[in-house]
C-alpha positions, 0 to 999 in steps of 0.5 A: 506473488500468488494468492494463497486463498486461491491456491488452497481452494479456500474462499474469502467467505470461509477465511472471513467467517470470524472477521468484523462485519465490514468486508473487504471489497472484491478486486477491481480492474482500473486503468491508470495513466502514470506521469513520467515521474510515477513510471520511474518510481514504479520501476525503482520500486519493482527493482527494490522489492521484486514485486510486479506492477500490480502488487507495487501499486496496491501496496503504495495505495494502502500505504498512502491511505495510512499515511494520509490518515496519520497526517490528519489533524491532530496527527503528524508523520515524522521521519528520521534518516538514521537513528542518530539524526533529528526527527523531521516533520513530513508534510504531504501536499 
């Protein structure tokens, strides 16, 4: 996955001229120690999506943050396996 802003020569400042005052922080390099289960999940996600490890982890963190926000009181997250099955309440511990 390429960075379209970098490829086009357009800076973040140029692209965000009309954006709200809260700017997205610059990227940050971190080292993460994954559990065995997390390593397997990352490998599966790479196979399913075709994304590299960095993109999978970035997307997972963004989605986890959204789910956490939605599941806070008084909100809830529900899942339905198929369109004709009952809704199930999802709890993250």
